C-alpha positions, 0 to 999 in steps of 0.5 A: 635423837639417837644422841639424846637417847644415848645420853638419857640412858647414860644419865639413868645408868649413872644416877639411877632411880634417884636421878630418874625421879628428879628428872620426872619431877622437874620435867613434869610434862614428860615432853621433849621439844626442839626450840630456839633458846631464849638466851645466848647461854649456848653457842650452838645448842643445849638443854634446858627445862621450861614450864616442866618441858625438857627442851633441846635448844639451839641458837638461831644464828648458829643452827648449823656448823661449817 
């Protein structure tokens, strides 16, 4: 979670109020969830937005690394 918070702060620092407004618009439910990804877009994990919720997604076959 620390990494997510760090990157969110970096996003706001770079994109300012416009970026924060856009993020609030597309993530209208103001929730963060961890979920398996619906596609194989990411090898290990990434972010997506589904139904107004920001999701930390992972590929079930590659949840951990060696």
